[in-house]
N, C-alpha and C positions, 0 to 999 in steps of 0.2 A: 417524453424523453426518458430514457433509461438511468436509473440509479444503481450503483455497484456499492460495494463495501471495501475497506481496507481495514483489518483488524491486526492489531501488534500485541496481543496478549499483554496488557498492561498490570503489572503486580500493584496491589493496594496496601497501604499501610494497615497493619493489623491482621493481615492474612496471609497464606503461605503463598509463594510463587506459583507452586504446581496447580493452585486453584485458578489462577488466570489461565493456566492452558485448558482446563475443562471449561471455563466460562467462555472461551472462544468456540468450542464445540458447540454449547448450547446456542450462543448467538448465529452462529451459522445456520442452525436449522430455523432458528426463529426469523432470520431474514429471507431465508427461502420461502417461507410461509406467507411473507409480506409481499413478494413478487419482487426482490432484488435480483439483478442480470447476473452480478459475478460476486463472490466472496473471496477476498485476494488476503494473503497473509505475508508480512515481513519478516526479515531476517536480521537479527541483531546479536551483537556476542558481547558478554562481559558488562552487561549494563543492568543495574538493578532495578529498573523500571520497565522496559521493553524487554520480556522473557522469552518472547517467539525466536527460538535459536534455529529450529528446524521445520522449516515451512512444508517441506515435502512429507514430513511424517504426519503433521496436522492435516496436510489435503488428503491424506490416506483415510484417516479417522472421519473426517468429514464427508469424504465421498461414500463410506460406508453408512452415513447417516442422512443423506440427501439424495434427491432423485433427479431434479431439474437444475439446480443452480451452477453456474460455471463455477469452478474452482480454480485458483491460481496463485502463484507466487510473485510477490511484490517487493523485494523479489529476491531470487537466488542471487547470492554476490558471486559471481562466475570466478573471479580472480583465486577465491579460495580453493577451487576444486578442479578437478579433470572434466572437461567437458562430455568425454565418453560417459562417465559415470553420472553425470547429470541426465544425459540424455537416456541413459538406462533406467534410471529412478522415474523420470517423466513418462517413458515408455510402459512402466509398470502402471502408473498413475492412469495413463490413458486407456490402460486394460480394464482397471477398475471403474472408471468412468467414462465410457467412451463419448467421444463429443464434447465433452464439459472441462477440458483441462488448459488453462492458460500456464505458459512457462514464461514468466517475467525475469529479466536478468538486468543486474546492476554491476557497476564497475566500483562503486564505493566500498570500503571494508566493513561497514555495518557495525563499526566500534572502533577501539582505538589501534594503532599500528603495532602495541606490543601484542595484543590479542591477534591481529592479523597475521604477526610473525607466526604465533603459535599454531595457527590454522595451516599456514603456508609459509616455509622458510623463506621461499622466493616470492613474496607477495608483491613486492615493487614491480619484479619483472613479469609477474603474470599479469598486472594491471597494465602494463604497456602492451603486452600481447591480448589484450581484451577482444579487439576487433577479430583477430585470428581465431579466438575463442568461440565468438558467436557462430563466425562461418563453420567451424566444425560441428558446434552444436548444431546448428540448421541442418547441416548435412546428415548426421546422426539421427535425427529425430524425423527425418522428411525420406531418407533413400534407404533402401535395403542394406547397401553396404559403402562405408567411406573410408579411405585409406587400407582397404583390404580387411576390415574389420565389419562386424555387424553388432549393431546396438541391439539387443531383445528387451523384450518380446516384440515381434513384429505384429501389425494388425492394420485394419483398412483405413484407421484415421491416425493422425499426428497431432501432438500438442501445438497450440497456438502459441507462437514466441513473441513475446513483447520486449522492447527496449524501454527501460525506465532510468530516468535522469531529472537532474535538477540544473542543468546547464545546456549550452549549445553543444556539447560534445555528444551526449546521446541522441540529440535531436539528428545531427547530421550523420550519425551511425544509421540509425533507423531510416531515415530517408535513403541513404545509399543502398541499403539491403532490401529496401521495400516491405519494412516491418512497423507494425502498429508501435505507436509511441506513447507513454504515458509521463506526464510532467509532473513532479511532487511540488504542488502548489503551496500545500500545507507546510512544506519544509522550509521554504523561503519567503512566506507571506505573500507570495504571487510575484516575487521580484525574478526577473528574468522569463517569466513564463511568455510573454507576447513576442519576444525576438526568437525564442526557442521553437514556438509554435509556428511562426511566419517561416522561419529557415527550414523547418521540417517540410512543411507544405511546398515551399518554393522548389526544393532540390529533390523531392521525391520522384524515385525511380519505381515504376510500377513494377510488382513480382506478380507470378503467377496466382499465389493465393490470394495477395492483397493488390488488385489492380488500382485501387485508389487509397490515398493517405487515410489513416485512421488513428486519430489522437484522442486522448483525454486528459482531464486534469484530476488530481488527488487532492480533495479540498477537505479540511477539519471543520466541522459544524457540528453544532449542537442546538436542538430545539427542545422546547418545554411547552407546557399548556399557557405559561405566561412568560413575557420577557425578564421579569423579575426573576422567575425560579431559574430561568436558562443562564442569566448571569451569576446567580448564586452558584450554582454547579460548575459553571466554568472557571470559577477561581482555583479549582484542583490544577488544572493545565496551566492557568497564569502563573500559579505558586512554583510548579515544577520548571516552566520556562526562565523564571526570573533567576531561580537556583541554578540552573543549567549554565546559565551566563557567568556564575562564579565558579564553575567547574564542580558543583554540588549536585549529585545523583541519587535517588531514592526513590521509593514507591510513591504512587499517587496518594496524596493526603486528603482527608476528608474535608470538605468545603466549610463546614461550621467551624473548625479548628482554626482553618486559615481566617476567616472572617473575624474570628476572636482576637487573633493576634494581629490581623491588618498588615498591609505594605507600610514599608518605611517612606519617608519623602524623597529618598533617591530612588526607591523602586517603582514610584508611582508613574513616572513618566515612561518606563518601559510599558507598565499595566496598560497605560490610557493608549498607546500606541498600538498594542497589540488589540485592544477593544475598537478602536477604530476600524481595522481590517478584518476582524471578526465575522466568522458566519454564526451568529449567536442571537438567538431571540424567540419568539413565539414561532409556531410551525409557519405562520404565514409570512411571517418576516424572513425567517432564514429560506422559506421556498422562493421567495421574490428575489432576494439576492443571488440564489443557487441559478435562477432562470436568467437572470441579468448577465451572470457570470458565463453561462453556457451559450447565449445571444451573442455577447461580445467575441467569444471565441469560435462561435459557429459550430458549436459541438450539439452532438444528440446524447450524450453519455456522461454522466460525473460520477467519481468514484468517491464516495464520504467515508471520512475517518472520523469517529467520535470516542473521546476519552470522557469518562464520569467516574467518579469514586464509587458510585451506588450503580451496580449492574441493571436494576429496574429503570434507572434514569436513562442509561444509554439504551435499552430497549425501547422505552417511551419514546426516545428521540426518533430513531428509526421508523417506529409506527407513525409517527405524526407527519414525517417526511414521506412514507409510502401512501398516505391517505392525500396529502396535498399534491402529489405527482400520479395520483390514480393508478399504482403499481398494481399489477394482478400476476 
């Protein structure tokens, strides 16, 4: 089974946000050396936690530092932009890393609506026009000319377009257009994944590039040398998710500080619910859960997203999973 990576350039308490961007570059090189298939980058705006706001720029930097791993956006929030401009950006990326570029697109704002309005004053209307935007994007990335306009630079290959989503909407659109589909399992703790994947496969209309449906799940997972160690480091994300429910956002906090403060009686049910669904534990425990998930959804690839306060802990998690799945 193939394993891939979704990185979000997460800011850490006590460190500058720009350090998170540089850590993303180092992690991409590390994951290539471990045998991961893809390295995807998210797009978020106006958040003090997830500071990767321009995946296409990060992709260019990663392309210059790697030679094999596929590089992609997960994704470009298309309603913020012109489809032609995105096509041009990704044609440039394809020229930099031929045959290695994934163009994942989503409809969500990737932030609050005020920020979405600042990015595009017609954000709401643009979201309604998302299917047409995807059609235009497909045309400009795969054909010499569309609407009398050419998206340069031309080349023998084109970026591979993916539709991203966490609901039935993206699944239906991907199926109708004959495109690969990635479900954000980590975003919903799996809620809605089964009906979305079933709908995608049932309604899939084969395309020239993708004669068969191709789906994957993006899963949050953290492996460590022991289950106790993994649970300790997972507290950083647990604290962030509990705070997020109260509308409080900030950089990822150190697990030792969180453990010293503890969770309140009101917060514990939320934390326990997260832990029951989490892919957290020793390497063998996490690998078993990932294999079971892949078998349940009949998938040969999963995309792993990992948050940890210490960069070394995150790298170790990816190392352990690469060993468990014998990545090459």
